C-alpha positions in Angstrom: -1.1 -6.1 -19.8 0.4 -9.4 -20.5 3.6 -8.4 -21.9 6.1 -6.2 -19.7 9.5 -5.3 -21.2 12.1 -7.2 -18.9 15.3 -5.7 -21.1 15.5 -2.5 -18.6 14.2 -2.5 -15.2 14.1 1.0 -13.5 16.5 1.4 -10.4 17.2 4.1 -8.0 20.5 6.2 -8.8 22.6 8.0 -6.3 20.7 11.2 -7.6 17.6 9.8 -6.1 19.3 8.9 -2.9 20.7 12.6 -2.8 17.2 13.9 -3.5 15.7 12.1 -0.5 18.6 12.9 2.0 18.7 16.7 1.2 14.8 16.6 1.7 15.2 14.9 5.0 18.1 17.4 6.1 15.5 20.5 5.0 13.0 18.9 7.1 15.2 18.6 10.2 16.4 22.5 9.7 12.7 23.5 9.0 11.5 21.9 12.3 14.5 22.6 14.5 15.4 18.9 14.8 19.2 17.7 15.4 18.5 14.3 14.2 16.0 11.7 12.9 15.2 8.1 14.6 13.2 6.1 11.8 11.9 2.9 12.9 10.9 0.0 10.4 8.7 -3.1 10.5 10.1 -6.4 9.7 10.2 -7.3 6.0 7.4 -9.7 5.9 4.8 -7.2 7.0 2.6 -7.7 4.0 0.3 -5.0 2.5 0.8 -1.2 3.8 4.0 -2.1 5.7 5.5 0.5 8.0 8.9 0.5 6.0 10.1 4.1 6.2 13.6 2.8 7.0 13.8 1.9 3.2 13.1 5.1 2.0 16.6 6.2 3.5 18.5 3.0 2.5 17.4 1.6 -0.6 17.7 -1.7 1.4 16.1 -4.5 3.1 13.3 -3.6 5.1 13.3 -4.0 9.0 16.1 -1.8 10.1 16.4 1.1 12.3 17.9 4.5 11.0 19.7 7.2 12.9 20.3 10.5 10.3 22.0 13.3 12.2 21.3 16.7 10.5 24.9 17.5 10.0 26.2 14.0 9.2 24.8 11.0 7.2 22.5 8.3 8.0 23.3 5.2 10.2 21.6 1.8 9.7 20.8 -0.3 12.4 20.4 -4.1 11.1 18.3 -6.6 13.0 20.6 -9.7 12.7 23.9 -10.9 11.1 22.1 -12.0 7.6 21.2 -8.7 6.7 25.2 -7.7 6.9 25.9 -11.1 5.0 23.3 -9.7 2.2 24.6 -6.3 2.2 28.2 -7.6 1.5 27.0 -9.7 -1.3 25.0 -6.9 -2.9 28.4 -4.8 -2.6 30.2 -7.3 -4.2 28.1 -7.7 -7.1 28.1 -4.1 -7.6 24.5 -3.2 -6.7 23.5 0.6 -5.9 24.0 0.3 -1.8 23.1 3.7 -0.2 24.5 3.0 3.0 28.6 1.6 3.4 29.7 -0.9 5.6 31.2 2.0 8.2 27.9 3.4 8.8 26.2 -0.1 9.5 25.5 -1.3 13.1 25.0 -4.9 14.0 22.0 -4.8 16.3 19.0 -2.3 16.6 17.9 -3.4 20.1 17.5 -0.6 23.1 21.4 -0.9 23.6 22.4 -0.6 20.2 19.8 2.6 19.6 21.3 4.2 23.1 25.0 3.6 22.3 24.6 5.3 18.7 22.7 8.2 20.3 25.4 8.8 22.7 28.0 8.4 20.0 26.6 11.1 17.9 26.2 13.5 21.0 22.4 13.5 20.8 21.9 13.4 24.8 20.2 16.9 24.8 19.2 17.0 21.3 15.9 17.5 19.9 15.2 14.0 17.8 12.4 13.5 15.3 10.8 10.0 15.9 9.0 8.2 12.9 7.2 5.2 14.5 5.3 6.6 17.6 2.5 8.0 15.8 -0.6 5.7 14.8 -0.3 3.9 11.4 -3.6 2.2 10.7 -4.8 -0.1 10.2 -2.0 -2.3 11.7 -0.4 -0.4 13.9 -2.9 1.8 16.0 -0.5 3.1 18.7 2.8 2.9 16.9 5.3 0.4 15.8 8.1 1.1 18.7 8.3 -1.6 21.2 7.4 -0.3 25.0 10.7 -1.6 26.5 13.1 -0.1 23.9 11.5 3.2 24.0 11.4 3.0 27.8 14.9 2.4 27.9 15.6 5.3 25.6 13.4 7.8 27.4 15.2 6.8 30.8 18.8 7.0 29.4 18.1 10.7 27.5 16.2 12.9 30.1 17.4 15.8 28.9 16.3 15.1 25.0 13.4 16.0 23.0 11.7 13.6 21.1 9.1 14.6 19.0 6.8 12.4 16.8 7.1 13.3 13.0 5.9 10.2 11.4 2.8 12.0 9.6 4.9 15.4 8.7 7.7 13.1 7.1 5.1 11.0 5.4 3.5 14.1 3.6 7.2 15.2 2.5 7.6 11.5 1.1 4.2 11.3 -0.8 5.3 13.5 -3.8 7.2 10.8 -5.9 10.6 11.7 -7.8 10.8 10.8 -11.5 12.6 7.7 -10.7 10.3 6.3 -8.1 7.1 7.1 -10.8 9.1 5.0 -13.3 9.0 2.2 -10.4 5.7 2.6 -9.7 4.6 2.3 -13.2 6.6 -1.0 -13.5 4.6 -1.9 -10.3 1.1 -1.1 -11.9 1.8 -3.3 -15.1 2.8 -6.2 -13.1 -0.1 -6.0 -11.0 -2.3 -5.6 -14.1 -0.3 -9.0 -15.3 -1.4 -10.4 -12.1 -4.9 -9.6 -12.6 -5.4 -10.9 -16.2 -3.5 -14.1 -15.0 -6.1 -14.9 -12.3 -9.0 -14.1 -14.8 -7.5 -16.4 -17.6 -7.4 -19.1 -14.7 -10.7 -19.0 -13.4 -13.3 -21.2 -14.4 -16.0 -23.5 -13.3 -14.4 -26.5 -11.6 -11.3 -24.5 -10.7 -9.8 -24.4 -7.4 -9.2 -21.3 -5.6 -5.9 -22.3 -5.1 -5.2 -22.6 -8.7 -6.8 -18.8 -9.4 -4.7 -17.3 -6.5 -1.5 -19.3 -7.8 -1.7 -17.8 -11.2 -1.8 -14.5 -9.9 0.9 -14.9 -7.4 3.0 -16.6 -10.2 2.8 -13.8 -12.6 3.9 -11.2 -10.1 7.1 -13.6 -9.4 7.6 -14.2 -13.2 7.9 -10.6 -14.0 10.6 -10.1 -11.2 8.8 -9.0 -7.7 7.7 -10.6 -4.7 4.3 -9.4 -4.3 2.6 -9.7 -0.8 -0.3 -12.1 -0.2 -3.3 -10.8 -1.7 -6.8 -10.8 -0.3 -8.9 -13.2 -2.0 -12.7 -14.4 -1.5 -14.9 -16.2 -4.1 -18.8 -17.2 -4.1 -21.8 -16.2 -5.6 -21.9 -13.1 -3.1 -19.2 -12.9 -0.8 -19.1 -9.6 1.4 -15.6 -10.0 2.7 -12.2 -8.9 2.2 -9.0 -10.6 3.6 -6.7 -13.4 2.9 -8.2 -16.7 1.9 -9.6 -18.6 4.5 -7.3 -21.6 3.8 -4.2 -19.8 4.4 -4.8 -19.2 8.0 -6.8 -22.2 9.1 -6.5 -25.8 8.1 -9.2 -26.1 5.5 -9.1 -26.8 1.9 -9.7 -24.1 -0.8 -13.3 -23.8 -2.4 -14.0 -24.8 -6.1 -15.3 -22.1 -8.5 -18.8 -22.7 -9.8 -20.9 -21.2 -12.7 -22.4 -17.6 -11.5 -19.7 -17.1 -8.8 -17.5 -14.1 -8.6 -14.0 -13.9 -7.5 -13.1 -10.5 -5.3 -9.5 -10.2 -4.9 -7.1 -7.2 -3.6 -3.7 -7.4 -5.6 -0.6 -5.9 -4.1 2.2 -5.2 -6.1 5.7 -4.0 -5.0 8.5 -3.1 -7.0 11.3 -2.0 -4.9 9.4 -0.7 -1.9 7.0 1.2 -4.3 3.4 -0.4 -3.9 0.5 -0.5 -6.3 -3.0 -2.1 -5.6 -5.3 -3.4 -7.9 -9.1 -4.3 -7.1 -10.1 -7.4 -8.8 -13.8 -8.5 -9.3 -14.1 -11.6 -11.9 -17.4 -13.1 -13.1 -17.4 -16.7 -13.5 -20.4 -17.1 -16.1 -23.2 -14.6 -16.3 -23.0 -11.9 -13.4 -25.9 -11.3 -11.5 -28.1 -8.3 -12.2 -27.3 -6.7 -8.7 -23.9 -7.3 -9.4 -24.0 -5.1 -12.5 -25.9 -2.5 -10.8 -23.2 -2.5 -8.3 -20.7 -2.1 -10.8 -22.1 0.5 -12.4 -22.5 2.9 -9.2 -18.7 1.7 -8.2 -17.6 2.9 -11.9 -19.5 6.1 -11.5 -17.8 6.9 -8.4 -14.4 5.8 -10.1 -15.1 8.5 -12.8 -16.3 11.0 -10.3 -12.7 11.0 -8.5 -10.8 11.0 -11.8 -12.5 14.3 -12.3 -11.5 15.5 -8.7 -8.2 14.4 -8.4 -5.9 17.3 -9.2 -3.1 19.1 -7.5 -4.1 21.7 -5.1 -7.3 20.3 -4.2 -7.6 18.4 -0.6 -7.9 14.8 -0.4 -11.5 15.4 1.9 -13.0 17.3 -1.2 -11.9 14.6 -3.6 -13.6 12.0 -1.2 -16.7 13.9 -1.0 -16.9 13.9 -5.0 -16.1 10.4 -5.2 -18.7 9.6 -3.2 -21.4 11.4 -4.6 -22.6 8.8 -6.8 -23.4 6.5 -3.7 -26.2 8.6 -2.5 -29.6 7.4 -3.5 -28.1 4.4 -5.3 -30.0 1.9 -3.0 -27.2 0.3 -1.7 -24.0 0.9 0.6 -20.3 1.4 0.5 -18.6 -1.5 1.8 -15.2 -0.1 2.5 -12.6 2.4 1.8 -12.9 3.6 -1.7 -9.7 5.8 -2.0 -6.4 5.8 0.0 -3.0 6.8 -0.2 0.2 4.9 -1.2 3.8 5.3 -0.7 3.2 5.9 2.2 -0.5 4.8 3.3 -1.4 7.6 5.3 -4.8 9.0 4.1 -8.1 7.0 3.4 -11.7 7.9 2.7 -14.2 7.3 5.2 -17.2 5.3 5.3 -20.4 4.4 7.5 -20.4 1.4 9.4 -24.2 1.2 10.1 -24.8 -0.3 6.3 -22.9 -3.2 7.2 -25.3 -4.0 9.8 -27.9 -4.9 7.3 -26.0 -8.2 6.9 -27.9 -11.1 8.5 -26.3 -11.9 11.7 -24.4 -8.7 12.1 -26.1 -7.9 15.2 -24.3 -10.8 17.0 -21.1 -8.9 16.6 -19.9 -5.5 18.2 -21.2 -2.7 17.0 -18.6 -0.4 14.7 -18.3 3.0 14.7 -18.6 4.9 11.5 -15.0 5.7 9.8 -13.9 9.0 9.2 -11.6 10.0 6.3 -8.0 10.1 7.3 -5.8 13.3 6.7 -8.8 14.9 4.9 -6.6 18.4 5.0 -4.2 16.6 3.0 -3.3 18.9 -0.3 -2.6 17.0 -3.2 0.5 17.6 -5.2 2.1 16.0 -8.2 3.7 12.8 -7.7 1.3 11.5 -5.0 -0.3 8.0 -5.6 -3.3 6.6 -4.3 -5.5 3.4 -4.5 -8.6 4.1 -6.2 -10.7 1.3 -5.2 -14.6 2.2 -5.4 -16.6 -0.2 -4.1 -20.7 -0.9 -3.8 -23.1 -3.3 -2.6 -26.5 -4.1 -4.0 -28.5 -6.7 -2.3 -25.6 -9.0 -1.2 -23.6 -8.1 -4.2 -20.2 -6.5 -4.0 -18.5 -4.8 -6.9 -15.0 -3.8 -6.0 -13.2 -2.1 -8.8 -10.1 -0.1 -9.7 -6.4 0.5 -9.6 -3.5 2.9 -8.8 -3.7 6.7 -9.6 -0.9 9.0 -9.9 -1.5 12.7 -9.3 -0.2 14.6 -12.5 0.7 18.0 -13.4 -2.3 18.4 -15.6 -4.9 16.1 -14.3 -5.1 12.2 -12.7 -2.5 9.7 -14.6 -4.7 6.4 -14.4 -2.4 3.3 -14.6 -4.8 0.3 -14.5 -8.0 1.2 -16.3 -8.5 -2.5 -17.1 -9.5 -3.4 -13.5 -11.9 -0.5 -13.2 -14.6 -3.1 -14.5 -15.7 -6.4 -14.1 -13.2 -9.1 -15.8 -14.9 -12.1 -17.3 -13.4 -15.6 -16.3 -11.3 -17.3 -19.0 -10.5 -13.9 -20.8 -7.2 -14.2 -22.4 -4.4 -12.3 -20.6 -4.4 -8.5 -21.3 -7.7 -8.2 -22.8 -11.4 -9.0 -22.3 -14.2 -7.2 -20.2 -17.8 -8.3 -19.4 -20.2 -8.0 -22.4 -22.7 -5.1 -22.0 -20.5 -3.0 -19.8 -18.2 -0.2 -21.2 -14.3 -0.2 -21.2 -12.5 3.0 -19.9 
């Protein structure tokens, strides 16, 4: 998709704010809670951020929110720069959900404690978002030890309940305005993927291809997270390019290479993901075989992804084409978005087939997270089937919404191998069907 309408960017209205806050109040009533205490991760966290605070504030990530059941949310800012940005947004007439009188200048332990005292929550039941695991980055939660120790000492008569997972399931079915934003995010992700394919060619630096994708995201009005990006004849890895975290030069693409990338588009806190495999020249036959299996898994998931089914049921159906295909599954093939609380499992032992893997600590099999999650309309998922034949990895797919009458496929163009040098917005590898 090389053309995105910039004349009318979807926004969140006060009606969307009220919808979310009423959901939160109903949740507190149902769970017999007097308040919510919501911790947010800093705004430069990258993919899969822990940004529950923004669901309440429609503002910058990295705040702490206190939401009393019988009142309105309070936002605790991390530094004075947030206050200045809030003031400027207000002056410009931007949709600001938290007024200045409900903003606090700090979110350290003293500020959290002071706010809980002010609201009379000394012996209250308080639901906390941030204490539970949030894979992959926060296996023990995001709340700092010193801060939480101080809160517990100060409020021995309060009852603190971890509610992050339960609240996540409440947030996952997106409202109409949120779905419009997700669609825009997906369109921008498509533009990024096709800009990369257009830039890729023998003799071109990885950094040039990477820059083309990121520039497309910026040009269409968003700030995408740093993408995962590898290139080579048969790379079996997924992560940031090596030259982004240690001093070394980017490699130069050669004929017969592939570019394997995971694009993270983010519009207004609503995320989409796009798995991109670009063939530079004629792809290896093993890559084509792997892509056929991955595509079969993609189609199987589309048939299975219906409201009322459980996430575990869908994962089982998705993985059916992997059985007896002669290769192995590289990583998760399906995971939730907005927020990322469910992910398909995959076996760890297959990766031990790699030469040199025996020198590393053994991994356990990865079970499916939140297999019991019941799918509801408005939930968003990254459908990213992957398969390895020989040493050749095909990673395909994009974002899908659970619709009222079946799945809504937002990025069919990246559910196949893209040829390098294809014009932006089109092209597929010869001999492979489109979707």
